[in-house]
C-alpha positions in Angstrom: 33.0 28.3 13.8 33.6 30.0 10.5 36.5 27.6 9.9 34.2 24.7 10.5 31.7 25.9 7.9 34.4 26.8 5.5 35.7 23.2 5.6 32.5 21.3 6.0 29.7 23.5 4.9 29.6 22.4 1.3 29.9 18.7 2.3 27.0 19.1 4.8 24.8 20.8 2.3 25.4 18.0 -0.3 24.7 15.4 2.4 21.5 17.2 3.5 20.4 17.3 -0.1 21.1 13.6 -0.6 19.1 12.9 2.6 16.1 14.9 1.3 16.3 13.0 -2.0 16.5 9.6 -0.2 13.5 10.5 2.0 11.6 11.5 -1.1 12.5 8.2 -2.8 11.4 6.2 0.3 8.1 8.1 0.6 7.4 7.5 -3.1 8.2 3.8 -2.8 6.0 3.6 0.3 3.1 5.1 -1.7 3.7 2.8 -4.6 3.9 -0.2 -2.3 0.6 0.6 -0.8 -1.0 1.1 -4.3 0.5 -2.2 -5.6 -0.6 -4.1 -2.5 -4.2 -2.9 -2.8 -4.2 -3.4 -6.6 -2.9 -7.0 -6.2 -5.4 -7.8 -3.5 -8.3 -6.4 -5.6 -7.2 -8.4 -8.6 -6.8 -11.6 -6.6 -10.2 -11.0 -4.9 -11.9 -11.3 -8.2 -10.5 -14.8 -8.7 -11.1 -18.0 -6.7 -8.0 -17.3 -4.6 -8.4 -17.8 -0.9 -8.6 -14.7 1.3 -5.4 -15.6 3.1 -3.5 -16.0 -0.2 -4.8 -12.6 -1.4 -3.5 -10.9 1.8 -0.2 -12.8 1.6 0.6 -11.9 -2.0 -0.4 -8.3 -1.4 2.0 -8.1 1.5 4.8 -9.8 -0.4 4.4 -7.3 -3.3 4.4 -4.4 -0.8 7.5 -5.8 1.0 9.5 -6.2 -2.2 8.7 -2.7 -3.3 9.6 -1.3 0.1 12.9 -3.2 0.2 13.9 -2.0 -3.3 12.9 1.5 -2.5 14.9 1.4 0.7 18.0 0.1 -1.1 17.6 2.9 -3.8 17.2 5.5 -1.0 20.3 4.2 0.8 22.3 4.4 -2.5 21.0 7.9 -3.1 22.6 9.0 0.2 25.9 7.7 -1.1 26.4 4.9 1.4 28.4 1.8 0.3 26.0 -1.1 -0.3 28.7 -3.9 -0.2 28.2 -4.5 3.5 24.4 -4.6 3.0 24.9 -7.1 0.2 26.8 -9.4 2.5 24.1 -9.0 5.2 21.4 -9.8 2.7 23.3 -12.9 1.6 23.5 -14.1 5.2 19.8 -13.4 5.7 19.0 -15.3 2.5 20.9 -18.4 3.7 19.3 -18.3 7.1 15.8 -17.8 5.5 16.4 -20.7 3.1 17.4 -23.0 5.9 14.4 -21.9 8.0 11.8 -22.6 5.2 13.2 -25.7 3.7 10.4 -27.9 5.2 7.8 -25.5 3.9 9.5 -25.6 0.5 9.5 -29.4 0.5 5.7 -29.4 1.3 5.0 -26.9 -1.4 6.9 -28.9 -4.1 5.2 -32.1 -2.9 1.9 -30.3 -3.2 2.6 -29.2 -6.7 3.4 -32.8 -7.6 0.1 -34.0 -5.9 -1.9 -31.3 -7.7 -0.4 -32.3 -11.1 -0.3 -36.1 -10.8 -3.6 -36.6 -8.9 -2.6 -39.9 -7.2 -5.8 -39.5 -5.2 -8.9 -37.4 -5.6 -11.2 -35.4 -3.3 -13.6 -37.9 -1.9 -11.2 -40.8 -1.8 -10.7 -42.7 1.4 -7.0 -42.9 2.1 -4.7 -44.0 4.9 -1.3 -42.5 5.5 1.0 -43.1 8.5 -1.9 -44.2 10.7 -4.3 -41.4 9.8 -7.3 -42.5 7.8 -9.9 -40.2 6.3 -11.7 -38.9 3.3 -9.7 -36.4 1.2 -11.4 -33.0 1.5 -8.8 -30.8 -0.1 -5.4 -31.1 -1.6 -3.6 -27.7 -1.2 -0.2 -26.6 -2.1 1.2 -27.2 1.4 -1.2 -29.7 3.1 -3.8 -32.3 2.4 -7.0 -32.2 4.5 -8.6 -35.5 5.5 -11.9 -36.0 7.4 -11.7 -39.0 9.7 -14.6 -41.3 10.8 -15.1 -39.2 14.0 -15.6 -36.1 11.8 -12.3 -34.5 12.8 -10.2 -32.7 10.2 -6.7 -34.3 9.8 -4.2 -31.9 8.3 -1.3 -33.9 6.7 1.7 -32.1 5.3 2.1 -32.9 1.6 5.7 -34.1 2.1 4.2 -36.9 4.2 1.7 -37.7 1.5 4.5 -37.6 -1.1 7.1 -39.7 0.7 5.0 -42.2 2.7 3.0 -45.2 1.6 -0.6 -44.1 1.0 -3.3 -46.7 0.9 -6.3 -45.7 -1.2 -9.2 -47.6 0.3 -12.2 -46.9 -1.9 -14.0 -44.0 -3.5 -16.7 -42.4 -1.3 -20.1 -42.2 -2.9 -21.0 -38.7 -3.9 
């Protein structure tokens, strides 16, 4: 046993100290993430941002801080991050493929919000759906049909399809 501690005692002590430092880094990043999340949500709550957007951006900020803190903590332990970099690259490619339809809708939404090809209150028809435009968001356009039902049309459809603008509804 004495031989074991003679050979590995110093290495174990250094590793234990690195683990304590890594734990401290992760705890501080968790605390900072929580503060940043609540701060972002309070700031966005004072604007006209939708409640869902406020919660979403708060969680994104919290997640980014936690990921960065976790990576710094792992590096503090002394582990090699090259394998993790390869894994993160694979995850990024998979995530990009998974959200490409959402990305198309968001980019089309930006175009619709900038160009204003139709306005709230316009009566439009797109791919068989007809209704009065209630809202043009970043991902979808909301129509209200003659039966009073809400029709949610992805902005990519509004951007790439033929849209017939019937007439302006009286305000």
